[in-house]
Backbone bond lengths (Angstrom), bond angles and torsions (degrees), N, CA, C in turn:
res aa  C-N    CA-C-N  psi(-1)  N-CA   C-N-CA  omega(-1)  CA-C   N-CA-C  phi
1 X - - - 1.463 - - 1.522 110.12 -
2 X 1.331 116.90 127.80 1.448 120.85 -179.20 1.526 111.32 -83.11
3 X 1.312 113.30 174.93 1.478 117.45 -176.90 1.499 112.84 -92.39
4 X 1.329 118.64 -6.54 1.441 121.98 178.21 1.518 110.80 88.73
5 X 1.316 114.63 169.19 1.475 121.43 -177.03 1.513 112.54 -65.93
6 X 1.307 117.63 -45.98 1.458 121.08 -178.81 1.515 111.07 -61.26
7 X 1.319 117.23 -45.64 1.467 121.75 177.72 1.505 111.44 -62.73
8 X 1.345 116.81 -40.78 1.458 120.22 -179.90 1.539 111.17 -64.89
9 X 1.312 115.45 -37.93 1.498 119.91 178.75 1.512 109.71 -66.90
10 X 1.328 117.74 -45.96 1.468 121.79 -178.91 1.547 110.48 -63.19
11 X 1.328 115.29 -53.86 1.483 119.67 -177.46 1.522 109.56 -65.02
12 X 1.343 116.99 -40.74 1.485 120.28 177.82 1.500 110.82 -61.52
13 X 1.319 117.47 -39.11 1.504 120.51 177.99 1.510 111.26 -63.52
14 X 1.326 116.10 -42.66 1.497 117.73 177.04 1.516 111.06 -65.34
15 X 1.322 117.19 -43.65 1.464 121.90 179.34 1.521 111.08 -59.13
16 X 1.325 115.45 -46.85 1.479 120.47 178.75 1.505 112.23 -64.50
17 X 1.348 115.63 -38.48 1.470 119.87 179.83 1.546 109.36 -66.63
18 X 1.308 116.94 -46.39 1.491 121.29 177.05 1.520 109.92 -56.73
19 X 1.305 116.40 -46.49 1.473 120.15 -178.78 1.534 111.21 -64.04
20 X 1.347 116.27 -41.33 1.466 117.35 -179.00 1.519 111.21 -66.88
21 X 1.330 117.70 -34.75 1.460 120.16 175.68 1.527 111.98 -68.79
22 X 1.360 115.08 -41.71 1.444 120.98 -179.20 1.535 111.38 -65.19
23 X 1.344 116.12 -40.99 1.437 121.99 -178.00 1.534 113.04 -88.92
24 X 1.326 117.34 2.78 1.466 124.69 -178.85 1.537 110.41 53.29
25 X 1.323 112.79 51.61 1.430 120.06 178.26 1.515 108.91 -108.27
26 X 1.318 118.08 144.32 1.459 121.84 -177.97 1.541 108.67 -107.07
27 X 1.356 114.39 83.54 1.465 119.46 -179.31 1.504 109.59 -116.10
28 X 1.301 116.46 156.76 1.464 122.46 -179.38 1.532 112.12 -84.81
29 X 1.292 115.70 178.74 1.463 122.41 -175.12 1.520 110.86 -64.34
30 X 1.310 118.40 -44.09 1.466 120.42 -179.30 1.531 111.49 -64.63
31 X 1.328 117.56 -42.08 1.446 120.53 177.84 1.530 109.84 -65.21
32 X 1.317 118.36 -40.15 1.478 122.52 177.90 1.550 110.23 -59.13
33 X 1.333 116.76 -43.06 1.447 119.60 178.64 1.520 111.48 -64.62
34 X 1.323 116.02 -44.78 1.461 119.68 -179.48 1.535 110.17 -65.83
35 X 1.303 117.27 -42.62 1.501 120.37 177.00 1.511 111.85 -60.38
36 X 1.338 115.13 -42.12 1.472 118.79 -179.23 1.522 113.14 -65.88
37 X 1.326 117.30 -45.08 1.452 121.26 -178.83 1.529 111.05 -68.48
38 X 1.347 117.87 -50.74 1.448 119.74 179.99 1.527 109.24 -67.86
39 X 1.320 117.09 -38.02 1.483 119.10 177.63 1.494 112.73 -60.53
40 X 1.346 117.71 -37.52 1.428 120.54 179.38 1.537 111.48 -67.15
41 X 1.344 115.80 -37.13 1.476 120.18 177.66 1.526 109.83 -66.99
42 X 1.323 117.77 -45.31 1.454 122.25 -179.83 1.536 110.60 -63.11
43 X 1.325 115.72 -48.68 1.476 119.66 -177.37 1.520 110.06 -65.80
44 X 1.319 119.44 -40.04 1.436 122.01 179.54 1.552 110.23 -62.38
45 X 1.324 116.27 -38.65 1.460 119.89 176.43 1.509 111.15 -64.70
46 X 1.352 115.34 -48.45 1.471 119.27 -176.76 1.534 110.56 -65.45
47 X 1.321 116.37 -43.81 1.458 120.19 177.70 1.533 111.82 -63.78
48 X 1.329 116.53 -33.14 1.471 123.09 177.83 1.534 109.77 -63.81
49 X 1.321 116.00 -37.13 1.474 119.23 177.65 1.540 111.13 -66.39
50 X 1.323 116.34 -26.93 1.460 120.53 178.35 1.517 111.66 -90.49
51 X 1.323 117.73 -2.91 1.444 121.07 179.48 1.521 113.77 86.15
52 X 1.328 118.62 16.01 1.455 122.67 179.20 1.510 108.42 -108.82
53 X 1.327 116.51 133.70 1.445 120.11 178.35 1.510 110.94 -130.16
54 X 1.318 117.03 145.73 1.443 123.45 176.76 1.508 109.79 -112.72
55 X 1.329 117.15 149.40 1.438 119.44 178.09 1.524 107.90 -139.55
56 X 1.321 114.70 156.39 1.461 120.67 177.03 1.511 112.32 79.00
57 X 1.304 113.93 -179.60 1.486 120.54 -176.33 1.518 110.93 -65.06
58 X 1.320 117.85 -42.40 1.465 120.66 -179.46 1.530 111.34 -63.11
59 X 1.336 115.45 -42.15 1.464 120.25 177.64 1.498 111.73 -63.10
60 X 1.330 116.97 -42.54 1.449 120.36 176.44 1.510 112.19 -63.42
61 X 1.312 117.37 -38.46 1.461 122.59 178.23 1.515 110.56 -64.24
62 X 1.321 117.33 -44.66 1.473 122.38 178.99 1.521 109.74 -63.24
63 X 1.345 116.20 -51.50 1.465 119.63 179.22 1.507 112.03 -58.97
64 X 1.348 117.19 -41.79 1.449 121.78 178.06 1.520 112.95 -61.39
65 X 1.323 114.10 -43.78 1.488 120.38 179.45 1.531 110.27 -62.62
66 X 1.326 117.01 -49.24 1.480 121.41 -180.00 1.523 109.54 -61.62
67 X 1.308 115.74 -49.31 1.466 119.96 -176.04 1.557 110.71 -65.96
68 X 1.299 118.22 -41.03 1.459 121.82 179.89 1.529 109.24 -66.30
69 X 1.310 119.16 -40.88 1.431 122.53 176.07 1.515 111.84 -60.45
70 X 1.333 115.29 -41.55 1.448 121.29 177.67 1.523 110.52 -64.69
71 X 1.324 117.53 -43.05 1.461 120.10 178.68 1.537 110.82 -64.88
72 X 1.294 118.19 -41.94 1.492 120.01 175.94 1.525 111.02 -60.22
73 X 1.339 116.00 -44.34 1.457 120.23 178.71 1.543 111.31 -59.86
74 X 1.331 115.86 -47.36 1.487 120.49 -179.63 1.534 109.26 -64.86
75 X 1.356 117.38 -42.55 1.449 119.56 178.26 1.502 113.24 -60.12
76 X 1.284 118.28 -36.92 1.481 121.31 177.32 1.504 110.67 -67.06
77 X 1.302 118.29 -37.27 1.459 121.63 -178.42 1.537 111.37 -72.26
78 X 1.329 116.44 -36.40 1.472 121.18 -179.19 1.507 110.32 -73.63
79 X 1.339 117.67 -46.26 1.461 120.44 -177.19 1.497 109.47 -97.15
């Protein structure tokens, strides 16, 4: 059972915010939410390839943080 759209937006926002603070990035609330949600999807896929899976809100937060940090890092390298 998933957490729903509202939960994904809230947890994704926190994950993106944590990642932006950790990576010293100056992004807004909307970008943090997008980074957290897309980052969670990317990190879940990559961790799935390694045989690692996360579940629940804490797992989604960790995956979102790792994925958002990765996206910020890649974005800095590209631009």
